Steps between C-alpha positions, in 0.01 A plus 500: 500500500443554125332242291720288272488633149600183300191350343500258210176649368668838506819358354313321219300812412816704519681281256207507262483874523874535444475270204224703355677827543836377373330275240764228536523246225396210724244232452148630558292813496789742517636416156396828332848642437671632188742254344787748539428536872493122543830462324662777712368334819636159399837650393542630853552141617860385432564211269572184689250584773395177678161359400197614698165329567205553261139510608414132415779386739330654806255306722172498309236742626147351514328806351745704306796492256839628617639814342863613497711811460814499291825376659636833638840598620541572872264427789122548494370839626325320781727223639333165586381455856766349730804565288497886499858640516649156449574478126733741313386696200836455333484192275126460559213454266139432587156414360169557672181298457140558582152363459160656465451439875717546806776251412837634392857387467850625437827351386831663566824372352843627612820412308785543751872524439597165656349168605584585863316829478200317361508248782508780755215687329276188485574428868412859595178487311402171661585632849289808443203283396542264792496794738223690317205399717681595826625825346149585379338439846770712659399786270124430532443346849125513460521256213600132477740329261655162447736334263545152351801333352386296197845352444782488256471429127730319263573775252842596365705618802203491737167657575269532800129586541341682799157627595404800715151585624399837649181625659407834643174608675238640259720415205508204252762230586771441249680184399844519332721245340865545429751303297877569518742326265845523352685387191868592513531874564136572426225516766122516456226583742140424401215627712133426468218636714126548547247554771431183701669235710744205476219268389465703178869507418577301179820362647555210250441726203723770650781243552480421126512871421809552721674201339426640151625842607833360614549274194443800272782695663762310300666680210810345349 
């Protein structure tokens, strides 16, 4: 049995490394980019793209600022834990966030063709998250995992927050929060994670983050 490879310390460092190499025009240390390159990167995102979270809207970190990539077309190179192979790249944009420590986050927004398609996509993402702990233990039977349903939120056409904890022998445990929400034909999935357990999860702050993410989807 191979050891699970997902690690939020690794994920955070990977995001920072990618930001440094690509020199995205985000908020934070990776801002060293020529103006023409920044303009080109921003032009790649279509006009009318739904709004995305900004660093100050994430749950506060006790020891670090949050930093962010640009809003980028398509799915992130490394899909968020639990929702791999769930969201389409067509109509998708994303932004990744990281701190100076092991905490990281991702927001994916998908503009579908119809309201019904958006309903089905949001339902599929929620189902995948609800089943995530059981699926993970099936893949890694030497480990343990559990999930929590933190309930629905009043935000546009609905949102829901979940938590998933994973632990593997001789490896740091991971705590993950997920928010899934919809406004019309647009769906967003927000993920947050770090090493630790449920007691460390900033659930109240993350609910506010998820509500903000869903509200920002609206574009007249």
